C-alpha positions as CSV (number, residue, x, y, z in Angstrom):
1,M,-8.4,-9.9,3.0
2,L,-10.5,-13.0,3.1
3,E,-10.0,-13.9,-0.5
4,R,-6.3,-13.5,-0.5
5,D,-5.1,-15.0,2.2
6,I,-3.7,-11.9,4.1
7,A,-3.7,-12.0,7.9
8,N,-5.0,-9.0,9.5
9,H,-1.9,-8.8,11.6
10,D,0.1,-8.0,8.4
11,V,-1.7,-5.0,7.5
12,V,-2.1,-3.7,10.7
13,A,1.8,-4.0,11.0
14,V,2.3,-2.2,7.4
15,V,-0.1,0.8,8.1
16,A,2.0,1.3,11.6
17,R,5.4,0.9,10.0
18,P,5.3,1.0,6.5
19,E,9.0,0.8,4.5
20,D,7.6,3.0,2.1
21,I,4.4,5.9,1.7
22,L,3.6,6.4,-1.7
23,Y,0.7,8.9,-3.4
24,D,-1.7,7.6,-6.2
25,T,-1.9,10.9,-8.2
26,F,-4.9,9.2,-10.1
27,T,-7.1,8.6,-6.5
28,G,-5.6,11.0,-4.5
29,R,-4.9,8.0,-1.8
30,E,-1.7,7.0,0.0
31,I,-0.2,3.5,-0.5
32,L,1.9,2.2,2.3
33,V,4.0,-0.6,1.4
34,D,6.1,-3.4,3.2
35,Y,8.6,-4.8,0.7
36,N,9.3,-7.9,3.5
37,R,5.9,-9.1,3.5
38,N,5.2,-8.5,-0.3
39,V,2.2,-6.0,0.9
40,A,0.9,-2.7,-0.1
41,V,-2.2,-1.1,1.7
42,I,-4.3,1.7,-0.2
43,C,-6.0,3.7,2.1
44,E,-7.4,7.1,2.7
45,E,-6.5,9.1,6.0
46,S,-8.9,11.8,7.7
47,A,-8.4,13.6,10.4
48,D,-7.9,10.5,13.1
49,T,-8.8,7.6,11.1
50,I,-7.2,5.6,8.6
51,V,-9.6,3.4,6.1
52,V,-8.4,0.7,4.4
53,V,-9.5,0.8,0.7
54,T,-7.8,-2.0,-0.5
55,V,-4.6,-4.7,-0.2
56,L,-2.3,-5.6,-2.6
57,C,-0.3,-8.9,-2.2
58,S,2.3,-9.5,-4.8
59,K,5.4,-11.3,-5.0
60,N,6.5,-9.0,-7.6
61,L,5.3,-6.1,-5.8
62,K,8.9,-4.4,-6.1
63,D,8.6,-4.4,-9.7
64,L,4.7,-3.5,-9.7
65,V,5.7,-0.1,-7.5
66,K,8.8,0.4,-9.7
67,R,6.6,0.5,-12.9
68,R,3.8,2.7,-11.3
69,I,6.4,5.1,-10.0
70,N,8.1,5.3,-13.7
71,S,4.3,6.1,-15.1
72,G,3.8,8.6,-12.5
73,R,0.5,6.7,-11.5
74,W,2.5,6.9,-7.6
75,I,4.9,9.2,-6.4
76,K,7.3,9.0,-3.4
77,W,5.5,10.8,-0.8
């Protein structure tokens, strides 16, 4: 997050209230998306813990999500 200048509070906000929740069919991870912030948080969830694996930040996030859904890589959760 430091390399991409993504604030911790943005990541926490996306995890707390995502606009969209997707599932990555290749990795089995959840993708939490906030289109207003242009942020997608890829995470793994266990019983009581959410582990952030990586964070995507893109001006073209809607297009990226659409491409991955169309390819079958991500599905609506």
